[in-house]
C-alpha positions in Angstrom: 90.4 129.9 102.8 93.4 128.2 104.4 96.0 126.5 102.2 95.0 123.1 103.5 91.3 123.7 102.9 92.0 124.9 99.4 94.2 121.8 98.7 91.3 119.5 99.8 88.9 121.4 97.6 91.1 120.9 94.6 91.6 117.2 95.4 87.8 116.8 95.7 87.2 118.4 92.4 90.0 116.3 90.8 88.5 113.1 92.2 85.2 113.9 90.5 86.9 114.8 87.2 89.1 111.6 87.1 86.1 109.5 88.0 84.0 111.0 85.2 86.6 111.4 82.4 89.5 109.1 83.4 93.1 110.2 83.6 93.6 110.9 79.9 90.4 112.8 79.6 91.0 115.1 82.6 93.1 118.3 82.4 94.3 120.7 85.0 92.1 123.3 83.4 89.0 121.2 83.9 90.0 120.4 87.5 90.5 124.2 88.2 87.1 124.9 86.7 85.5 122.2 88.8 87.1 123.7 91.9 86.1 127.3 90.8 89.7 128.5 90.9 92.2 129.6 88.4 94.6 127.1 86.8 97.5 129.2 88.2 96.2 128.8 91.7 95.9 125.0 91.2 99.5 124.9 90.1 100.5 126.6 93.4 99.3 123.5 95.2 99.9 120.8 92.6 102.5 121.3 89.9 101.0 118.8 87.4 98.1 116.4 86.7 100.3 113.5 87.6 101.0 115.0 91.1 97.2 115.4 91.6 96.5 111.8 90.7 99.4 110.4 92.8 98.1 112.4 95.8 94.6 111.0 95.3 95.9 107.4 95.1 98.0 108.0 98.2 94.9 109.2 100.1 92.9 106.1 99.0 95.7 103.8 100.2 95.8 105.6 103.6 92.0 105.1 103.8 92.2 101.4 103.0 91.1 99.7 106.2 93.0 96.4 105.6 96.2 98.3 104.9 95.7 100.7 107.8 95.3 97.7 110.1 98.4 96.0 108.7 100.5 99.2 109.1 99.3 99.5 112.7 100.8 96.1 113.6 104.1 95.9 115.5 107.1 95.3 113.2 107.8 91.5 113.2 108.4 88.5 111.0 104.7 87.9 110.8 104.0 91.5 109.8 106.6 91.3 107.1 105.0 88.1 105.7 101.6 89.8 105.8 103.0 92.8 103.8 104.4 90.5 101.1 101.2 88.4 100.9 99.1 91.5 100.7 101.2 93.0 97.9 101.2 89.8 95.9 97.4 89.3 96.2 96.7 93.0 95.4 98.4 92.9 92.1 97.2 89.4 91.1 93.7 90.4 91.8 94.1 93.5 89.6 95.3 91.3 86.8 92.5 88.7 87.3 89.9 91.4 87.7 87.4 92.6 86.9 88.5 95.9 88.4 88.8 98.4 85.6 89.8 101.4 87.7 92.7 99.5 89.4 93.8 98.1 86.0 93.9 101.6 84.5 96.0 102.8 87.4 98.5 100.0 86.9 98.7 100.6 83.2 99.3 104.3 83.9 102.2 103.4 86.2 103.8 101.2 83.6 103.3 103.6 80.7 104.6 106.5 82.8 107.9 104.6 83.1 108.0 104.3 79.3 107.3 108.0 78.9 108.6 110.8 81.2 108.3 108.8 84.4 106.7 111.7 86.4 103.7 109.8 87.6 105.7 106.7 88.5 108.3 108.7 90.4 105.5 110.4 92.4 103.7 107.2 93.1 106.8 105.3 94.2 107.6 108.1 96.6 104.1 108.0 98.1 104.4 104.2 98.5 107.8 104.6 100.1 106.4 107.1 102.6 103.4 104.9 103.4 105.0 101.4 103.6 108.8 101.7 103.5 109.4 102.3 107.2 107.2 99.4 108.3 108.8 97.0 105.8 112.3 97.9 107.0 111.5 97.7 110.7 109.8 94.3 110.2 112.8 93.0 108.3 115.1 94.2 111.0 113.0 92.4 113.6 113.0 89.3 111.5 116.8 89.4 111.4 117.0 90.0 115.2 114.8 86.9 115.7 117.1 84.8 113.4 114.2 84.5 111.0 116.1 86.2 108.3 119.7 86.9 107.1 121.0 90.3 106.0 121.0 90.5 102.2 121.9 94.1 101.7 122.6 97.3 103.5 119.9 99.0 101.5 116.8 97.1 102.7 114.3 99.4 100.9 115.7 98.0 97.7 114.4 94.6 98.7 110.9 96.0 98.9 111.2 97.4 95.4 112.6 94.2 94.0 109.6 92.4 95.5 107.2 95.0 94.1 108.7 94.8 90.6 108.6 91.0 90.6 104.9 90.8 91.4 104.0 93.7 89.0 105.6 91.8 86.1 103.9 88.6 87.1 100.6 90.5 87.1 101.2 92.2 83.7 101.8 88.8 82.1 98.1 88.0 82.9 96.6 91.1 81.5 95.9 90.2 77.9 92.8 88.1 77.1 95.3 85.5 76.0 98.0 85.6 78.6 101.5 86.3 77.7 102.6 83.5 80.0 100.9 80.8 82.0 103.0 79.5 84.9 103.4 75.8 85.3 101.5 75.8 88.6 99.3 78.8 88.0 96.7 77.8 90.6 99.3 78.3 93.3 100.9 81.4 91.9 100.3 83.5 95.0 102.0 81.0 97.2 104.9 80.6 94.8 105.4 84.4 94.4 105.3 84.9 98.2 107.8 82.1 98.8 110.1 83.4 96.0 110.0 87.0 97.4 110.4 86.0 101.1 113.5 83.9 100.3 114.8 86.7 98.2 114.6 89.3 101.0 116.4 86.9 103.3 113.8 84.9 105.3 114.9 81.4 106.3 113.0 78.4 105.1 111.9 77.7 108.7 110.4 81.1 109.1 108.7 80.9 105.7 107.2 77.5 106.5 105.8 78.8 109.8 104.5 82.3 108.9 103.6 81.9 105.2 101.5 78.7 105.8 99.8 80.4 108.8 98.9 83.5 106.8 97.7 81.7 103.8 95.6 79.2 105.8 94.0 82.0 107.9 93.3 84.2 104.9 92.8 81.9 101.8 92.9 83.6 98.4 89.6 84.4 96.7 89.0 82.3 93.6 89.7 84.1 90.4 88.2 83.6 87.0 90.1 81.4 84.5 90.6 82.0 80.8 87.9 79.5 80.0 85.4 81.0 82.4 
């Protein structure tokens, strides 16, 4: 069996184990048994349970049709706005649920950062490999079109600032009684998008043109309220 085929066999077994037992209830030993290999052979392909899980999440992201379509677009101001809107809505929808699997993954990412950080580091690396280049190229195109000003010589930092902002906004909505209710909660997706786009350097004119167009063409789905 080739190395690539063995790797896919392990990933297939890991997906079944994680789906059945969750992250905490799955061990590398159980994954190896499900793949009918030794645990030592598993470690030759994946050094830890966290690396297995991060690889599975990366594969799922790559298979997401909406994300695949978006990443296939030419870098531009419009693509940049679509990336930001997609990220904001993704995390707010996790928080407003119900999507138990996605919620568990977000919780795992957060708790990883409070522990040894291994899973979070691996996941952030995968996200960078998947989205980082498109974000940077789109931001450069926006600046070339005078739709944005240069904020930093490290543009990938701007992506992560945006990511951290929306993750924290989502986490405030997780408890049954929210930690914080924003003053205009019904328009939170628009407010977050506007805040982030200004923060990464887009001009007010570009935001007015592209954000309004994106939100009108793809309105947010209604989410349950606390009283529902």
